[in-house]
DOKEKOL-582756 format. One record per residue (C-alpha): residue number from 1; x, y, z. Coordinates in steps of 0.1 Angstrom, whole numbers. Layout:
N
<atom NUM <X Y Z>>,
...
END
This chain:
279
<atom 1 <885 741 915>>,
<atom 2 <910 765 893>>,
<atom 3 <879 782 883>>,
<atom 4 <869 791 917>>,
<atom 5 <905 802 926>>,
<atom 6 <905 823 895>>,
<atom 7 <873 838 906>>,
<atom 8 <885 844 942>>,
<atom 9 <917 859 927>>,
<atom 10 <899 884 904>>,
<atom 11 <876 893 932>>,
<atom 12 <903 901 953>>,
<atom 13 <921 923 929>>,
<atom 14 <891 942 922>>,
<atom 15 <886 948 958>>,
<atom 16 <923 957 963>>,
<atom 17 <920 980 931>>,
<atom 18 <887 997 945>>,
<atom 19 <906 1005 980>>,
<atom 20 <938 1021 963>>,
<atom 21 <913 1042 941>>,
<atom 22 <892 1052 970>>,
<atom 23 <925 1059 990>>,
<atom 24 <941 1082 961>>,
<atom 25 <906 1099 962>>,
<atom 26 <909 1107 999>>,
<atom 27 <947 1119 992>>,
<atom 28 <939 1145 966>>,
<atom 29 <932 1173 991>>,
<atom 30 <966 1167 1006>>,
<atom 31 <979 1168 972>>,
<atom 32 <964 1203 966>>,
<atom 33 <974 1215 1001>>,
<atom 34 <1011 1206 995>>,
<atom 35 <1014 1216 959>>,
<atom 36 <998 1250 964>>,
<atom 37 <1016 1257 997>>,
<atom 38 <1049 1264 977>>,
<atom 39 <1032 1285 946>>,
<atom 40 <1029 1320 944>>,
<atom 41 <993 1335 944>>,
<atom 42 <991 1341 909>>,
<atom 43 <1000 1304 900>>,
<atom 44 <973 1290 923>>,
<atom 45 <947 1313 907>>,
<atom 46 <961 1301 873>>,
<atom 47 <959 1264 878>>,
<atom 48 <956 1250 913>>,
<atom 49 <962 1215 902>>,
<atom 50 <993 1221 883>>,
<atom 51 <1029 1213 899>>,
<atom 52 <1046 1244 910>>,
<atom 53 <1073 1257 886>>,
<atom 54 <1095 1266 915>>,
<atom 55 <1094 1259 950>>,
<atom 56 <1086 1292 967>>,
<atom 57 <1095 1285 1004>>,
<atom 58 <1089 1324 1010>>,
<atom 59 <1053 1315 1016>>,
<atom 60 <1062 1295 1048>>,
<atom 61 <1087 1320 1062>>,
<atom 62 <1058 1346 1058>>,
<atom 63 <1030 1327 1072>>,
<atom 64 <1052 1320 1103>>,
<atom 65 <1057 1356 1111>>,
<atom 66 <1021 1367 1104>>,
<atom 67 <1007 1339 1122>>,
<atom 68 <1032 1345 1151>>,
<atom 69 <1034 1306 1149>>,
<atom 70 <1055 1301 1182>>,
<atom 71 <1029 1317 1203>>,
<atom 72 <999 1298 1185>>,
<atom 73 <1020 1266 1188>>,
<atom 74 <1022 1271 1222>>,
<atom 75 <986 1280 1229>>,
<atom 76 <974 1251 1209>>,
<atom 77 <998 1228 1232>>,
<atom 78 <988 1240 1264>>,
<atom 79 <950 1238 1255>>,
<atom 80 <953 1204 1240>>,
<atom 81 <976 1187 1266>>,
<atom 82 <957 1199 1295>>,
<atom 83 <925 1192 1282>>,
<atom 84 <935 1157 1275>>,
<atom 85 <948 1152 1308>>,
<atom 86 <917 1166 1324>>,
<atom 87 <894 1143 1302>>,
<atom 88 <916 1112 1309>>,
<atom 89 <916 1117 1345>>,
<atom 90 <880 1126 1350>>,
<atom 91 <864 1102 1324>>,
<atom 92 <884 1070 1336>>,
<atom 93 <874 1075 1372>>,
<atom 94 <837 1084 1363>>,
<atom 95 <835 1054 1342>>,
<atom 96 <850 1030 1369>>,
<atom 97 <826 1043 1394>>,
<atom 98 <797 1038 1373>>,
<atom 99 <806 1004 1362>>,
<atom 100 <817 990 1396>>,
<atom 101 <786 1008 1415>>,
<atom 102 <758 1000 1395>>,
<atom 103 <732 1022 1414>>,
<atom 104 <702 1037 1399>>,
<atom 105 <718 1071 1402>>,
<atom 106 <749 1060 1383>>,
<atom 107 <726 1044 1355>>,
<atom 108 <708 1077 1351>>,
<atom 109 <740 1095 1350>>,
<atom 110 <756 1075 1324>>,
<atom 111 <722 1077 1304>>,
<atom 112 <726 1113 1306>>,
<atom 113 <763 1114 1295>>,
<atom 114 <755 1092 1265>>,
<atom 115 <724 1115 1257>>,
<atom 116 <745 1146 1257>>,
<atom 117 <766 1132 1228>>,
<atom 118 <738 1137 1204>>,
<atom 119 <731 1175 1212>>,
<atom 120 <746 1196 1186>>,
<atom 121 <772 1224 1198>>,
<atom 122 <754 1251 1176>>,
<atom 123 <724 1248 1199>>,
<atom 124 <742 1258 1231>>,
<atom 125 <765 1286 1216>>,
<atom 126 <745 1313 1231>>,
<atom 127 <739 1297 1265>>,
<atom 128 <776 1288 1267>>,
<atom 129 <787 1323 1261>>,
<atom 130 <763 1336 1288>>,
<atom 131 <778 1311 1315>>,
<atom 132 <811 1318 1304>>,
<atom 133 <809 1355 1308>>,
<atom 134 <791 1349 1341>>,
<atom 135 <821 1328 1355>>,
<atom 136 <848 1349 1337>>,
<atom 137 <857 1320 1315>>,
<atom 138 <859 1340 1284>>,
<atom 139 <894 1350 1269>>,
<atom 140 <911 1324 1294>>,
<atom 141 <930 1293 1290>>,
<atom 142 <915 1275 1319>>,
<atom 143 <882 1286 1309>>,
<atom 144 <883 1268 1274>>,
<atom 145 <900 1241 1293>>,
<atom 146 <869 1236 1314>>,
<atom 147 <847 1236 1282>>,
<atom 148 <867 1212 1265>>,
<atom 149 <863 1189 1295>>,
<atom 150 <827 1194 1296>>,
<atom 151 <820 1188 1258>>,
<atom 152 <846 1157 1257>>,
<atom 153 <835 1142 1289>>,
<atom 154 <803 1122 1271>>,
<atom 155 <824 1102 1247>>,
<atom 156 <852 1096 1269>>,
<atom 157 <831 1084 1297>>,
<atom 158 <813 1061 1272>>,
<atom 159 <844 1046 1258>>,
<atom 160 <860 1041 1291>>,
<atom 161 <825 1025 1304>>,
<atom 162 <829 996 1279>>,
<atom 163 <865 989 1284>>,
<atom 164 <863 988 1321>>,
<atom 165 <837 959 1318>>,
<atom 166 <861 938 1302>>,
<atom 167 <882 941 1332>>,
<atom 168 <881 910 1354>>,
<atom 169 <868 920 1390>>,
<atom 170 <886 892 1404>>,
<atom 171 <918 911 1398>>,
<atom 172 <907 939 1421>>,
<atom 173 <892 916 1448>>,
<atom 174 <928 899 1450>>,
<atom 175 <944 936 1453>>,
<atom 176 <919 944 1483>>,
<atom 177 <928 910 1501>>,
<atom 178 <964 921 1497>>,
<atom 179 <958 953 1516>>,
<atom 180 <954 980 1486>>,
<atom 181 <929 1008 1493>>,
<atom 182 <899 1019 1469>>,
<atom 183 <924 1045 1454>>,
<atom 184 <952 1019 1451>>,
<atom 185 <930 996 1434>>,
<atom 186 <922 1022 1407>>,
<atom 187 <958 1036 1402>>,
<atom 188 <980 1008 1405>>,
<atom 189 <955 978 1394>>,
<atom 190 <928 994 1368>>,
<atom 191 <944 1025 1353>>,
<atom 192 <975 1006 1338>>,
<atom 193 <951 981 1323>>,
<atom 194 <931 1010 1306>>,
<atom 195 <962 1018 1285>>,
<atom 196 <948 1006 1251>>,
<atom 197 <915 1027 1256>>,
<atom 198 <934 1056 1272>>,
<atom 199 <958 1058 1241>>,
<atom 200 <926 1057 1218>>,
<atom 201 <908 1085 1236>>,
<atom 202 <939 1105 1238>>,
<atom 203 <945 1102 1199>>,
<atom 204 <908 1108 1194>>,
<atom 205 <906 1141 1216>>,
<atom 206 <937 1154 1205>>,
<atom 207 <926 1153 1169>>,
<atom 208 <895 1172 1179>>,
<atom 209 <907 1199 1201>>,
<atom 210 <941 1207 1180>>,
<atom 211 <918 1212 1151>>,
<atom 212 <890 1230 1164>>,
<atom 213 <880 1263 1153>>,
<atom 214 <844 1271 1165>>,
<atom 215 <849 1269 1203>>,
<atom 216 <882 1289 1205>>,
<atom 217 <865 1314 1179>>,
<atom 218 <839 1320 1204>>,
<atom 219 <861 1318 1237>>,
<atom 220 <895 1332 1229>>,
<atom 221 <891 1368 1212>>,
<atom 222 <924 1382 1223>>,
<atom 223 <953 1379 1199>>,
<atom 224 <977 1365 1224>>,
<atom 225 <954 1338 1232>>,
<atom 226 <949 1325 1194>>,
<atom 227 <953 1288 1185>>,
<atom 228 <969 1275 1152>>,
<atom 229 <934 1274 1135>>,
<atom 230 <925 1309 1146>>,
<atom 231 <959 1323 1133>>,
<atom 232 <953 1307 1101>>,
<atom 233 <919 1323 1096>>,
<atom 234 <936 1357 1099>>,
<atom 235 <944 1353 1062>>,
<atom 236 <910 1354 1051>>,
<atom 237 <893 1390 1054>>,
<atom 238 <863 1406 1039>>,
<atom 239 <882 1420 1007>>,
<atom 240 <914 1396 1006>>,
<atom 241 <921 1360 1009>>,
<atom 242 <956 1350 1009>>,
<atom 243 <956 1315 998>>,
<atom 244 <994 1313 993>>,
<atom 245 <1001 1320 1032>>,
<atom 246 <967 1303 1044>>,
<atom 247 <978 1270 1027>>,
<atom 248 <1015 1274 1040>>,
<atom 249 <1000 1278 1074>>,
<atom 250 <977 1250 1072>>,
<atom 251 <1007 1228 1064>>,
<atom 252 <1025 1239 1096>>,
<atom 253 <994 1234 1116>>,
<atom 254 <984 1200 1105>>,
<atom 255 <1019 1187 1103>>,
<atom 256 <1026 1179 1141>>,
<atom 257 <991 1165 1147>>,
<atom 258 <996 1142 1117>>,
<atom 259 <1029 1132 1130>>,
<atom 260 <1014 1126 1165>>,
<atom 261 <984 1103 1148>>,
<atom 262 <1009 1083 1127>>,
<atom 263 <1030 1075 1158>>,
<atom 264 <1000 1062 1179>>,
<atom 265 <974 1053 1156>>,
<atom 266 <978 1013 1160>>,
<atom 267 <965 1019 1196>>,
<atom 268 <932 1029 1182>>,
<atom 269 <927 993 1168>>,
<atom 270 <940 979 1200>>,
<atom 271 <917 998 1223>>,
<atom 272 <884 993 1203>>,
<atom 273 <893 956 1199>>,
<atom 274 <900 950 1234>>,
<atom 275 <870 971 1247>>,
<atom 276 <846 953 1223>>,
<atom 277 <847 918 1241>>,
<atom 278 <837 915 1278>>,
<atom 279 <863 891 1296>>,
END
């Protein structure tokens, strides 16, 4: 028995050590990002892995001015929040309708949404720009908002669809007996029960939209509409690469979404666990 316990403890220590080592490997990019963001450009080229000789906070102040960070931050916030609101409202209502009204049309529509998840974005870039030009969506925050809702609806509906199945139908039937309208059933009964999955969807889509570069690069060419990723890219030109300022800009751009993720990460596990079992 003692031999078995020792073997189990040794296996546990081995797995924990491997997990810690793997975590450290994933944290290495953050080390390079933070350390080099406070170094002069010459020190970065000399030894990127070395600790800074002195903290050069001038990188942050200069990057703040060059990026016009308040404007870029405002644009990123407006685009992310409005897109998340649209995805949450549209996705939850669409998924609820498809689950509670299992017609042939709804099953086909759900299959189309799921199939759209495997279409690579690069294959529709040119058609997207043509359609965006026709409907005057280019260089417009509402235009990119529409694009994000379109591209994010597939995953959002897919996640909500599985979660709605776990909600007992008897709860809705009791609300109808009490005189609740169909819209009242959804907003007063169903939508509050979708909170774990709603938080999961908000976190996942926020990480995607906040850090997205390609779609804003295509849709927002005006300087006044640049998001944080686009503003950070301004440090890289054909002949110059300002790594000292770019790394400082990356830290400022990543910090808000990292704080947001750490604050709400527990809801991801809750949402996935609750939606995996049909009640």
